[in-house]
C-alpha positions as MATLAB code, in Angstrom:
seq = 'MFNKFSSSFFFHLLVLIILQSCDRPKCVNTNPIFDINTPNSKIYKDELLRVLNTLDRNKLNYWLKDYKEIEGTEYLFFYIQGDGLCAVIPLQMKHWNKLEDLQPKKGSGRFNAKFTNLKFDIVTDSTSTRFIYQTFDRIID';
ca = [
     -40.145   11.481   18.158;
     -37.460   14.138   16.848;
     -35.044   12.435   19.428;
     -35.578    8.889   17.703;
     -35.284   10.520   14.296;
     -31.830   12.126   15.366;
     -30.308    9.282   17.286;
     -31.241    7.283   14.127;
     -29.563    9.262   11.802;
     -26.395   10.219   13.739;
     -26.011    6.666   14.231;
     -26.438    5.736   10.420;
     -23.622    8.852    9.924;
     -21.475    7.514   12.022;
     -21.467    3.937   10.465;
     -21.168    5.745    6.935;
     -18.098    7.365    8.281;
     -16.575    4.549    9.726;
     -16.995    2.381    6.605;
     -16.176    5.266    4.197;
     -12.604    5.831    6.391;
     -11.597    1.735    5.640;
     -11.858    2.113    2.041;
      -8.814    3.051    0.199;
      -9.442    6.539   -1.447;
      -9.452    6.944   -5.099;
      -6.578    8.204   -6.681;
      -5.622    9.145  -10.297;
      -2.195    8.271  -11.804;
      -0.917   11.207  -13.607;
       2.311    9.212  -14.784;
       2.625    7.556  -17.997;
       5.072    5.328  -16.925;
       3.243    3.754  -13.918;
      -0.048    3.452  -16.836;
       2.066    1.373  -19.534;
       4.483   -1.080  -17.158;
       4.118   -3.213  -14.899;
       4.939   -2.357  -10.874;
       7.923   -5.575  -10.915;
       9.483   -3.947  -14.183;
      13.057   -1.856  -13.962;
      11.487    0.975  -15.647;
       8.570    1.036  -13.619;
      10.592    0.573  -10.371;
      13.315    2.950  -11.588;
      10.420    5.800  -11.718;
       8.900    5.159   -8.566;
      12.364    5.709   -7.147;
      12.569    8.934   -8.744;
       9.446   10.149   -7.645;
       9.837    8.696   -3.855;
      13.120   11.148   -4.031;
      10.893   14.311   -4.655;
       8.275   13.366   -1.824;
       8.064   13.588    2.064;
       7.602    9.789    2.656;
       5.708   10.649    5.853;
       2.767   11.537    3.607;
       2.557    8.351    2.049;
      -0.238    5.836    2.651;
      -0.069    1.967    1.748;
      -2.551   -0.679    1.433;
      -2.119   -4.307    0.719;
      -2.944   -5.243   -2.910;
      -1.439   -8.541   -3.717;
       1.251  -11.460   -2.821;
       3.285  -12.844   -5.832;
       5.797  -15.235   -5.619;
       8.300  -14.344   -8.837;
      11.309  -16.887   -9.631;
      11.168  -18.137   -6.045;
      10.908  -14.724   -4.461;
       8.137  -13.673   -2.145;
       6.529  -10.327   -2.998;
       3.659   -8.161   -1.246;
       2.372   -5.498   -3.664;
       1.143   -2.258   -1.914;
      -1.025    0.671   -3.443;
       1.337    3.745   -2.149;
      -0.798    7.058   -2.369;
      -0.126   10.522   -1.274;
       1.766   14.002   -1.852;
       0.427   13.312   -5.418;
       1.657    9.837   -6.025;
      -0.831    7.230   -7.009;
       1.179    3.787   -7.808;
       1.911    0.233   -6.729;
       5.144   -0.841   -4.855;
       6.508   -4.171   -4.953;
       8.106   -4.773   -1.528;
      10.432   -8.188   -1.596;
      10.086  -10.185    1.532;
      13.667  -11.268    2.688;
      11.824  -11.787    6.220;
       8.337  -11.594    7.663;
       8.951   -8.927   10.707;
       5.426   -9.086   12.262;
       3.842  -10.414    9.662;
       4.884  -13.993   10.170;
       1.190  -15.280   10.150;
       0.607  -13.620    6.521;
       3.304  -15.658    4.951;
       1.598  -19.123    4.872;
      -1.861  -17.571    3.794;
      -0.064  -15.369    0.938;
      -1.899  -12.395    2.319;
      -5.088  -13.518    2.064;
      -7.112  -11.798    4.939;
      -5.143   -8.511    4.967;
      -5.614   -7.496    1.351;
      -6.723   -3.635    1.177;
      -5.476   -3.113    4.668;
      -3.674   -0.259    5.630;
      -0.271   -0.203    6.705;
       0.923    2.804    8.803;
       4.653    3.866    8.489;
       5.495    1.217    6.463;
       9.416    0.708    5.916;
      11.581   -0.652    3.236;
      14.944   -0.214    2.030;
      15.940    0.294   -1.318;
      18.920   -1.343   -3.115;
      19.767   -0.460   -6.821;
      22.634   -1.170   -8.996;
      22.712   -1.045  -12.793;
      20.684   -3.691  -13.699;
      17.642   -3.587  -11.000;
      16.043   -1.528   -8.554;
      14.598   -3.459   -5.459;
      12.042   -2.327   -2.579;
      12.814   -4.618    0.633;
      10.025   -4.943    3.317;
      11.678   -3.831    6.683;
       8.759   -3.040    9.032;
       5.424   -1.076   10.026;
       3.508    0.339   12.868;
      -0.090   -0.621   12.827;
      -2.797   -2.658   10.409;
      -5.922   -1.016    9.770;
      -8.182   -3.109    8.445;
];
């Protein structure tokens, strides 16, 4: 009887651990610029760039939040967390390398999926800051 209980207990514990590992960890933003501005605004993106330049990007994690088309340009918005950062990054989609199946669905089916080793370029000038999608290693649903 103890063995049946032990087996059942450990099975349920394993299921809970697996389900918990799929969720994005909660984070608390402490940067007021991220609270009062939208992720696609220049002030938000400039602040995100400033913070990114102080962090080890290898310690950051990304989960797909949203798809938006803004003035004819497609974006994927990702939650970006780690090393004290809790924000959203809008990635301009100039190409859909490794995400070709996602474009026609506008991100549907992958929201909240974790993207490992997400890579993007940063382009800045006096009027704009843009984060441009490049590639990633894996998607973990």
